[in-house]
MARLODO-206152 format. One line per field, with one value per residue (C-alpha): residue number from 0; residue in one letter; z, x, y. Coordinates in Angstrom, 2 decimals. Each point is the difference from the previous one (the first is absolute). Layout:
! MARLODO-206152
num = NUM	...
residuo = a	...
pz = Z	...
px = X	...
py = Y	...
! end
This chain:
! MARLODO-206152
num = 0	1	2	3	4	5	6	7	8	9	10	11	12	13	14	15	16	17	18	19	20	21	22	23	24	25	26	27	28	29	30	31	32	33	34	35	36	37	38	39	40	41	42	43	44	45	46	47	48	49	50	51	52	53	54	55	56	57	58	59	60	61	62	63	64	65	66	67	68	69	70	71	72	73	74	75	76	77	78	79	80	81	82	83	84	85	86	87	88	89	90	91	92	93	94	95	96	97	98	99	100	101	102	103	104	105	106	107	108	109	110	111	112	113	114	115	116	117	118	119	120	121	122	123	124	125	126	127	128	129	130	131	132	133	134	135	136	137	138	139	140	141	142	143	144	145	146	147	148	149	150	151	152	153	154	155	156	157	158	159	160	161	162	163	164	165	166	167	168	169	170	171	172	173	174	175	176	177	178	179	180	181	182	183	184	185	186	187	188	189	190	191	192	193	194	195	196	197	198	199	200	201	202	203	204	205	206	207	208	209	210	211	212	213	214	215	216	217	218	219	220	221	222	223	224	225	226	227	228	229	230	231	232	233	234	235	236	237	238	239	240	241	242	243	244	245	246	247
residuo = m	t	f	n	y	k	t	a	l	i	i	g	g	s	k	g	t	g	r	d	i	a	l	k	l	s	e	k	g	a	r	t	v	v	v	a	r	t	v	a	d	l	d	a	l	k	s	a	a	p	l	i	e	t	i	a	l	d	a	a	d	d	g	v	a	k	k	l	i	a	e	i	s	p	d	l	l	i	l	a	g	g	h	q	p	k	m	q	t	l	s	e	l	s	w	t	e	f	s	g	a	w	n	t	d	t	k	i	a	f	e	f	t	k	a	a	l	l	a	p	m	e	n	g	g	t	i	v	s	f	a	s	g	a	a	i	g	g	s	p	m	s	g	g	y	a	g	a	k	r	m	q	h	f	v	a	n	y	g	k	w	e	a	d	r	r	g	l	g	l	n	f	c	t	i	y	p	k	q	l	i	a	g	s	d	i	a	n	d	a	s	t	a	y	a	e	a	r	s	m	s	q	e	q	f	m	s	q	w	e	t	p	l	t	p	g	i	i	g	d	q	v	m	g	l	l	a	g	d	q	d	g	n	s	g	a	y	g	i	t	g	t	g	m	e	k	m	d
pz = -12.63	-2.60	0.36	-2.82	1.18	-2.08	1.74	3.73	1.71	3.75	2.23	3.21	-1.22	1.43	3.28	1.90	-1.78	-3.10	-0.40	0.34	-2.65	-2.30	0.19	-0.68	-2.97	-1.50	0.41	-1.94	-2.90	0.33	-0.64	3.56	0.84	3.66	1.30	3.49	1.80	1.57	-2.43	2.23	0.13	-3.78	-0.53	2.22	-1.97	-3.31	1.28	0.92	-3.25	-2.82	-2.41	2.24	-1.03	2.85	0.24	3.00	0.64	2.22	-1.57	1.87	-1.80	-2.38	-3.58	0.77	-0.44	-3.37	-1.25	1.11	-1.32	-3.37	-0.32	1.37	-1.14	2.60	-0.13	3.71	2.57	3.64	2.60	2.96	1.29	2.50	3.16	3.28	2.64	3.21	2.79	2.55	1.45	-1.62	2.45	-0.57	-3.78	-2.11	-2.95	-2.39	1.78	0.21	-3.71	-1.33	-1.52	-1.81	-1.80	-1.01	-0.05	-0.92	-2.42	-1.77	-0.31	-1.35	-2.48	-1.40	-0.26	-1.82	-2.34	-0.68	-0.93	-2.22	-1.91	0.15	1.07	-2.37	0.07	2.49	2.05	3.79	2.78	3.38	2.97	3.48	2.83	3.65	2.72	1.82	-2.55	1.33	3.76	0.40	1.51	2.84	0.10	-3.67	-0.60	-3.34	-1.35	0.33	-1.81	-2.74	-0.66	-0.04	-2.56	-2.24	-0.16	-0.92	-2.72	-1.44	0.08	-1.67	-2.63	-0.72	-0.26	-2.51	-1.98	-0.33	-1.12	-2.69	-1.08	0.80	1.24	3.00	3.21	3.42	3.01	3.57	2.27	3.77	2.03	3.11	2.21	0.52	-2.55	2.00	-0.30	-1.79	1.25	0.66	1.88	2.16	0.90	0.48	2.06	2.24	0.58	0.63	2.17	2.19	0.23	1.18	2.37	-1.86	-2.10	-3.76	-0.33	2.06	-2.16	-3.25	1.40	-0.27	-3.54	0.12	-3.59	-0.85	-3.17	-2.15	-3.29	-1.57	0.99	-1.38	-3.19	-0.58	0.58	-2.29	-2.74	0.34	-0.32	-3.13	-1.49	0.50	3.19	1.28	-1.54	-1.86	0.46	1.10	3.64	3.47	1.51	3.58	0.65	3.24	0.72	-0.92	-3.39	-1.93	-0.29	-1.97	2.13	-0.29
px = -137.14	2.74	3.70	2.07	3.61	2.29	3.40	0.53	3.33	-0.10	2.82	-0.02	-2.44	1.55	-1.95	-2.80	-2.20	2.19	-0.16	-3.77	-0.38	2.45	-2.01	-3.25	1.47	1.36	-3.39	-1.51	2.29	2.43	3.66	1.30	3.63	1.06	3.20	1.33	3.28	-0.59	0.48	-1.74	-3.17	0.06	0.48	-3.01	-2.11	1.13	-0.90	-3.49	-0.54	2.33	-1.21	1.34	3.44	2.44	3.13	2.30	1.63	-0.13	-2.44	1.63	3.33	0.98	-1.21	-2.35	-3.25	0.97	1.16	-3.13	-2.49	1.79	0.29	-3.39	-2.10	-2.76	-3.35	-0.45	2.71	-0.48	2.48	-0.58	3.48	2.11	2.03	-0.86	0.73	1.84	-2.53	1.78	-0.41	1.65	2.91	0.80	0.35	3.01	-0.48	0.41	-2.81	-2.18	0.30	-0.29	-3.46	1.03	2.76	-2.31	-3.74	0.30	2.86	-1.91	-3.07	2.14	2.02	-2.93	-2.27	2.76	0.57	-3.75	-0.14	3.06	-0.62	-2.92	-2.39	-2.90	-2.86	-2.55	2.67	-0.23	2.57	-1.14	2.19	-0.44	0.44	-0.85	-2.39	3.12	0.21	-3.29	0.48	3.73	1.90	2.35	1.72	0.94	2.30	-0.47	-2.39	-3.19	1.53	1.44	-3.38	-1.72	2.55	-1.08	-3.44	1.57	2.05	-3.22	-1.63	3.01	0.01	-3.70	0.51	2.82	-1.79	-3.07	2.06	1.64	-3.20	1.32	-3.32	1.50	-1.84	1.66	-1.53	1.31	-1.22	-0.05	-0.49	-1.47	0.55	3.01	-0.25	-0.59	2.81	2.45	3.56	-0.46	-3.26	1.61	2.93	-2.09	-2.74	2.58	1.87	-3.07	-1.65	3.10	0.07	-3.63	0.45	-2.41	0.19	0.44	-3.44	-1.54	1.66	-1.20	-3.53	-0.54	-1.18	-3.14	0.47	3.62	1.53	1.55	1.92	-3.05	-2.29	2.44	0.46	-3.75	-0.46	2.88	-1.28	-3.42	1.61	1.88	-3.17	-1.88	-2.00	1.06	-1.00	3.24	3.43	2.44	0.05	0.64	-1.95	-0.15	-0.59	-1.13	-1.26	-3.49	0.74	1.49	-0.89	1.43	1.90	-0.12
py = 74.40	-0.23	-0.66	1.39	-0.19	-2.19	0.13	0.50	0.65	-0.55	1.19	-2.02	-2.61	-3.17	-0.04	1.68	2.52	0.19	-3.77	-0.09	2.70	-1.78	-3.21	1.84	1.87	-3.20	-1.66	2.91	-0.82	2.89	-0.62	0.32	0.73	-0.02	1.56	-0.77	-0.60	-3.41	-2.88	-2.56	2.10	0.49	-3.74	-0.73	2.47	-1.50	-3.45	1.19	1.90	-1.14	2.70	2.77	1.25	0.68	2.15	-0.07	3.37	3.07	2.46	2.88	-0.44	2.78	-0.49	-2.90	1.96	1.44	-3.40	-1.89	2.56	0.06	-3.79	-1.07	2.98	-0.49	1.71	-0.77	0.65	-1.11	1.29	-2.31	-0.78	1.83	0.27	-1.71	2.65	-0.74	0.46	2.16	3.47	3.01	0.12	-3.68	0.23	0.87	2.34	-2.93	-1.87	3.12	0.80	-3.56	0.40	3.20	-1.90	-2.86	0.76	3.67	-0.54	-2.77	2.25	2.83	-2.07	-1.99	3.04	1.87	-2.94	-0.28	3.69	-0.09	-3.25	0.86	-2.74	-0.65	2.52	-1.26	-1.77	-0.08	0.26	-1.34	0.93	-1.48	2.48	-0.78	1.03	1.14	2.82	1.38	-0.12	-0.50	-2.91	0.97	-3.39	-0.33	2.96	1.72	-2.64	2.09	2.98	-2.20	-1.62	3.41	1.18	-2.88	1.64	3.33	-1.71	-1.46	3.43	1.61	-2.74	0.54	3.77	-0.42	-2.70	2.21	2.98	-2.12	-1.75	-3.47	-1.39	-1.80	-0.88	0.13	-1.76	0.03	-2.78	0.51	-3.19	1.65	-3.04	-2.21	-2.81	-3.17	-2.52	2.30	0.37	3.72	-0.60	-2.66	2.23	3.15	-1.63	-1.68	3.27	2.14	-2.65	-0.14	3.80	-0.04	-2.95	-2.23	-3.14	-0.01	-1.56	2.80	2.63	-1.58	-0.40	3.77	-0.85	-2.11	-1.16	-0.88	1.42	-2.73	-0.11	-1.65	2.87	2.56	-2.00	-0.19	3.73	0.97	-2.30	1.61	3.42	-1.05	-1.47	3.24	-0.59	3.42	3.34	0.64	-1.49	2.69	1.07	-1.36	-2.88	-1.22	-3.70	-1.66	-3.48	1.17	1.57	2.87	3.68	2.90	2.47	3.79
! end
């Protein structure tokens, strides 16, 4: 295995899966820049790994993607951050709550993919976008979240199509965690809501997966993908607690 990336930009890398990947990238010697909104989380990351550069801002704000891609010039872009949906039924949500993920997750995927195409990123560069298992089977208690995460996959596909037409040599990977990620804020909220709806405990709901999916497992699998463990880079990949497989 070889790891050839020099500069990684991680959106949403201050905790959870993004944080684990940031630490692994920094250990590999890549210049690692992490963008997130919460200063306390960024400070904790910086304390754990002083070589990681941190930037506190909202990646969904207008103009941020273009500015960061131009200034940092990454050859690896990880889109791991996003909206935490309000776990309620359709009739309980407002439109603002329903559409929250479209205005964060999907907008970030759109803006950063566009910026990567226009800069453009270095030939051979890779964009990794995190979708959700909800985008495969739906999620009736998280409003528009499932559709927004599915659109991220389409954005990656559209980006790959355009990059190929223009000979840019960019790779686009979509990662689908196919289980709730144990210990994450979204998993805690979702498992609580769905367990209550099914008249069971949170522990019973999470026990449907014999092997829990953790940020560390995802980080290891993504690093293997980036180092060439998989047959080719571009495409969609599903990850469970037992490993990763390429999706059709």
